[in-house]
matplotlib code that plots the C-alpha trace (Angstrom):
import matplotlib.pyplot as plt

x = [39.9, 37.7, 39.4, 38.1, 35.5, 37.0, 35.0, 35.1, 33.4, 32.5, 31.5, 30.8, 31.6, 27.9, 27.5, 26.2, 24.4, 25.9, 24.2, 22.0, 20.8, 22.9, 24.8, 28.6, 31.1, 32.6, 36.0, 34.8, 33.1, 36.4, 38.2, 35.4, 35.8, 39.5, 38.5, 36.0, 38.7, 41.1, 38.4, 37.9, 41.6, 41.7, 38.8, 40.8, 38.5, 40.1, 39.2, 37.9, 36.6, 35.8, 33.5, 34.3, 31.5, 31.3, 28.1, 27.0, 25.7, 29.0, 32.3, 34.8, 35.8, 39.4, 39.4, 43.2, 44.0, 41.8, 43.1, 46.7, 45.8, 44.2, 47.3, 49.4, 47.2, 46.6, 48.6, 46.7, 43.5, 43.5, 42.6, 40.7, 38.0, 34.4, 34.4, 36.9, 35.0, 37.5, 35.4, 36.0, 39.6, 42.9, 44.0, 47.7, 47.0, 44.7, 47.4, 50.0, 47.9, 47.1, 50.7, 51.7, 49.1, 50.4, 53.9, 52.6, 50.6, 53.3, 51.3, 47.7, 46.2, 43.4, 41.3, 37.7, 37.1, 33.6, 31.5, 29.7, 26.0, 26.3, 27.2, 28.4, 32.0, 31.4, 30.4, 32.8, 35.8, 34.6, 33.6, 30.7, 28.1, 26.9, 30.3, 29.6, 30.3, 33.1, 35.0, 35.0, 35.9, 38.9, 40.2, 39.9, 41.8, 44.7, 44.5, 44.7, 47.8, 49.5, 49.1, 51.9, 54.3, 56.2, 56.7, 53.3, 52.6, 48.9, 46.5, 42.9, 40.6, 40.2, 43.8, 47.2, 49.0, 51.8, 55.0, 57.2, 56.0, 56.9, 54.7, 56.0, 56.1, 55.9, 54.0, 56.7, 55.6, 53.5, 50.7, 48.1, 45.0, 42.3, 38.6, 35.8, 32.7, 29.5, 25.9, 24.0, 25.5, 26.4, 28.8, 30.7, 30.9, 32.4, 34.7, 36.1, 36.8, 38.4, 40.9, 41.4, 40.2, 38.2, 34.5, 32.8, 29.0, 27.2, 23.9, 21.9, 18.3, 16.3, 17.1, 20.9, 20.4, 19.2, 22.9, 23.6, 23.3, 26.1, 28.3, 27.6, 28.4, 31.7, 32.7, 31.7, 33.7, 36.8, 36.4, 36.1, 39.2, 41.1, 42.0, 41.3, 38.4, 39.2, 37.6, 34.1, 32.9, 29.6, 29.0, 25.7, 24.2, 23.5, 23.5, 24.0, 22.5, 21.9, 18.4, 16.5, 14.0, 16.7, 18.6, 15.5, 14.4, 17.8, 18.4, 14.9, 14.7, 18.2, 18.1, 14.8, 16.3, 19.2, 17.1, 14.4, 17.0, 18.6, 15.3, 13.9, 16.7, 16.0, 12.2, 11.6, 8.7, 9.4, 10.4, 7.7, 8.3, 7.0, 9.6, 12.3, 11.2, 10.9, 14.5, 15.7, 13.8, 14.1, 16.4, 19.9, 19.7, 21.7, 20.1, 19.4, 21.0, 24.4, 22.9, 20.3, 23.0, 25.4, 22.8, 22.1, 25.7, 26.4, 23.4, 24.6, 28.1, 27.0, 24.5, 27.0, 30.3, 31.9, 35.3, 34.6, 31.6, 31.7, 29.1, 28.2, 27.8, 27.1, 23.5, 22.7, 22.9, 23.1, 25.5, 29.1, 28.6, 26.0, 28.3, 31.1, 28.8, 27.6, 31.2, 32.1, 29.2, 30.1, 33.7, 33.2, 30.0, 28.9, 32.2, 32.8, 29.2, 29.5, 32.8, 31.2, 28.2, 30.4, 32.3]
y = [281.9, 284.4, 287.6, 290.7, 292.7, 295.7, 298.9, 300.9, 303.7, 304.0, 307.0, 307.7, 311.3, 312.2, 315.9, 317.6, 320.9, 323.9, 325.7, 327.6, 324.5, 325.1, 322.2, 322.3, 322.1, 318.7, 320.0, 321.1, 317.7, 315.9, 318.2, 317.4, 313.7, 314.0, 315.8, 313.0, 310.4, 312.3, 312.3, 308.6, 308.0, 310.2, 308.1, 304.9, 303.4, 300.6, 301.5, 304.2, 303.1, 305.5, 304.4, 305.1, 306.8, 308.8, 310.9, 314.3, 313.2, 311.6, 313.6, 310.8, 309.3, 308.5, 307.0, 306.3, 310.0, 311.0, 308.2, 309.3, 312.8, 311.0, 308.9, 312.0, 313.3, 310.0, 307.5, 304.3, 303.9, 301.5, 303.0, 301.4, 301.6, 300.7, 299.6, 299.8, 299.0, 296.6, 295.8, 299.2, 299.6, 298.1, 295.5, 296.4, 300.1, 299.4, 297.3, 300.0, 302.7, 300.8, 299.6, 303.3, 304.1, 301.3, 302.8, 306.3, 305.0, 302.6, 299.4, 300.6, 300.2, 297.8, 297.4, 296.1, 294.9, 294.7, 295.1, 298.1, 298.8, 301.8, 301.5, 305.0, 303.9, 301.5, 304.0, 306.6, 304.4, 302.6, 299.2, 297.1, 296.8, 293.5, 292.0, 293.0, 289.5, 288.6, 291.8, 291.3, 287.6, 288.0, 291.2, 289.6, 286.6, 288.9, 291.0, 287.8, 286.7, 290.0, 289.5, 287.0, 289.8, 287.3, 287.5, 287.0, 284.9, 285.2, 285.0, 286.0, 287.1, 290.8, 292.0, 290.9, 288.2, 288.8, 286.8, 286.9, 290.4, 292.1, 295.0, 298.0, 299.3, 296.1, 296.1, 296.6, 294.0, 291.0, 291.3, 293.9, 293.1, 292.5, 291.9, 290.9, 293.1, 291.0, 292.3, 289.0, 286.7, 283.1, 283.0, 285.9, 284.3, 281.1, 283.2, 285.0, 281.7, 280.4, 283.2, 282.8, 286.4, 288.0, 288.7, 292.0, 291.7, 294.9, 294.6, 297.7, 296.5, 293.9, 291.7, 291.2, 287.6, 286.7, 286.7, 283.8, 281.3, 283.3, 283.0, 279.3, 278.9, 280.8, 278.5, 275.4, 276.5, 277.0, 273.6, 272.1, 274.0, 272.6, 276.1, 278.0, 280.5, 284.2, 287.1, 288.3, 291.9, 293.8, 297.2, 298.8, 302.3, 304.1, 307.3, 307.9, 310.7, 311.2, 309.6, 307.3, 310.1, 312.6, 310.2, 309.3, 312.9, 314.2, 311.4, 310.9, 313.8, 313.4, 309.6, 309.8, 312.3, 310.0, 306.8, 308.4, 309.9, 306.5, 304.7, 306.8, 305.7, 302.0, 302.1, 302.0, 303.8, 306.7, 305.7, 306.1, 306.9, 303.4, 301.7, 303.9, 303.1, 299.4, 299.3, 301.1, 298.7, 295.4, 295.9, 296.9, 300.6, 301.2, 304.4, 305.6, 306.3, 304.8, 302.0, 301.1, 301.1, 299.1, 296.5, 296.1, 295.8, 293.3, 291.2, 291.2, 290.4, 287.4, 286.1, 286.2, 285.7, 288.7, 290.2, 293.8, 296.1, 299.1, 301.8, 303.7, 307.0, 309.5, 309.8, 312.1, 315.8, 315.2, 318.0, 317.5, 318.8, 316.1, 313.5, 314.5, 314.3, 310.8, 309.7, 310.9, 309.1, 305.9, 306.0, 307.2, 305.4, 302.8, 300.9, 300.5, 299.3, 296.7, 295.4, 295.0, 293.3, 290.9, 290.0]
z = [-45.1, -47.0, -48.0, -46.2, -48.1, -50.0, -50.6, -53.8, -55.6, -59.3, -61.4, -65.1, -64.6, -64.9, -66.0, -62.9, -62.0, -60.2, -57.3, -59.7, -61.5, -64.6, -66.1, -65.5, -68.3, -69.0, -68.0, -64.6, -64.0, -64.7, -62.2, -59.7, -60.2, -59.3, -56.1, -55.3, -55.8, -53.5, -50.8, -51.3, -50.8, -47.6, -46.2, -46.8, -49.5, -51.6, -55.2, -57.5, -60.9, -63.8, -66.6, -70.3, -72.4, -75.5, -75.1, -73.9, -70.4, -69.2, -69.1, -69.1, -72.4, -71.4, -67.9, -67.8, -68.3, -65.4, -63.3, -64.0, -62.5, -59.5, -59.1, -58.7, -55.8, -53.9, -52.0, -51.4, -53.3, -56.3, -59.7, -62.4, -65.1, -64.8, -67.6, -70.4, -73.6, -75.1, -78.1, -79.7, -78.5, -79.2, -76.6, -76.9, -76.4, -73.5, -71.8, -72.5, -71.0, -67.8, -67.5, -67.6, -65.0, -62.9, -63.1, -62.2, -59.2, -57.9, -58.6, -58.0, -61.5, -62.3, -65.4, -65.7, -69.2, -70.7, -73.7, -72.2, -72.1, -74.5, -78.1, -79.1, -79.3, -82.2, -84.9, -83.4, -83.9, -87.0, -85.6, -86.9, -84.1, -85.7, -84.7, -81.1, -79.7, -82.1, -81.4, -77.6, -77.7, -80.0, -78.3, -74.8, -76.1, -77.2, -74.0, -71.9, -73.8, -73.0, -69.2, -69.1, -70.1, -72.2, -76.0, -77.5, -80.6, -81.4, -84.4, -84.9, -87.6, -87.0, -87.0, -88.3, -86.2, -83.7, -83.7, -80.5, -79.8, -76.5, -75.3, -73.4, -70.8, -68.7, -65.4, -62.8, -60.2, -60.9, -63.5, -64.2, -62.2, -64.7, -64.1, -66.5, -66.1, -66.5, -66.7, -66.9, -69.5, -68.5, -71.4, -70.0, -66.6, -68.0, -70.2, -67.1, -65.5, -68.8, -68.7, -65.0, -64.3, -61.4, -62.0, -61.6, -61.6, -62.7, -60.7, -61.6, -61.2, -59.3, -56.3, -56.1, -55.0, -58.5, -59.5, -57.2, -60.1, -61.9, -58.8, -58.7, -62.4, -61.9, -59.0, -61.0, -64.1, -62.0, -60.5, -63.9, -65.0, -61.9, -60.6, -57.4, -57.9, -58.4, -56.5, -57.3, -57.0, -57.3, -58.9, -58.0, -57.8, -54.5, -52.5, -48.8, -46.7, -43.0, -43.1, -45.5, -46.2, -47.0, -49.2, -51.3, -51.6, -52.7, -55.2, -56.7, -59.2, -60.6, -60.6, -62.5, -65.0, -65.8, -65.9, -68.1, -70.5, -71.1, -70.9, -73.7, -76.0, -75.2, -75.3, -71.5, -69.9, -67.5, -64.0, -61.4, -57.7, -56.8, -58.9, -57.4, -53.8, -54.7, -56.0, -52.8, -50.6, -52.4, -55.5, -56.2, -55.4, -52.2, -51.1, -47.5, -44.2, -43.5, -41.5, -44.2, -46.9, -44.7, -44.0, -47.7, -48.7, -45.9, -47.1, -50.7, -49.7, -47.6, -50.2, -53.1, -51.3, -52.9, -51.9, -53.2, -53.3, -55.6, -55.1, -58.3, -56.5, -59.3, -60.6, -63.5, -62.6, -58.8, -57.7, -56.8, -53.3, -52.5, -54.1, -51.8, -48.7, -49.9, -50.3, -46.9, -45.2, -47.2, -46.0, -42.4, -41.5, -44.0, -44.3, -40.6, -40.1, -42.9, -41.4, -38.1, -39.6, -41.5, -38.3]

ax = plt.figure().add_subplot(projection="3d")
ax.plot(x, y, z, "-o")
ax.set_aspect("equal")
plt.show()
């Protein structure tokens, strides 16, 4: 029997505008993110994920700290990263921080490990960007060894070996739920299966069904390893308003501002309105009325066989009040519609 679809939200703590159009302080954005997560919990949503970034346009550099504050004000919602940049962190410290969060939240912590699509953390923490792949592969190998919560004996090339080392605090019940975040690398898909970990697909552009081959590869890898397949989730951007026209109009300017700022760093041309509309209608931008967004989520869930959908609801300077309304519509209207469509 297929597990019921779970519904989550993700944010990078995008620095937003106030009512006058002035940019908020990072500290206020972080407090607003906590309020957004509290609303998500009140609406019965399953998960809130916070991205890790080290740059001016995103306020959250320490997701676990913000998640701990959210844990103290919520009861049910699961709390995780989106993603933790393992390549430029220490696997043992990451495990300890999320095990601590798990204790504070009574078992609601999750971690999504990834290489990240931004590279600011590498020079910030003194890591060689040329060792991008090697850093992630070795650190993931160590992190996977920690999940057993047994004494770890491990050896790699980038840090001293461990001999019968226990790591504290242990996770109280079971193991720490750990996902591998993948943006489009077949090697990463197979790696997730190798370590027997769930897969989170970051689908941020183009037709979501183009990721079907990755889903097939993931299933095939598990079959070859002789193990039952683990859950698959999707992370995609979106915004919900009362009507399609209102959603597009409210999102367009702020989404373009974010997209163009990042695109300029990466050599992309400015985003045109036609590209935005095409992503909304045929791509991986879930923007529109509750019914439009629900239909699109249901279609993606059926096409890819996922068990969780995480809507990246923040978009550049889009104000906190609009984000709160979008979250409310997502929880109160979109989620029930998708459940009905999924039967």
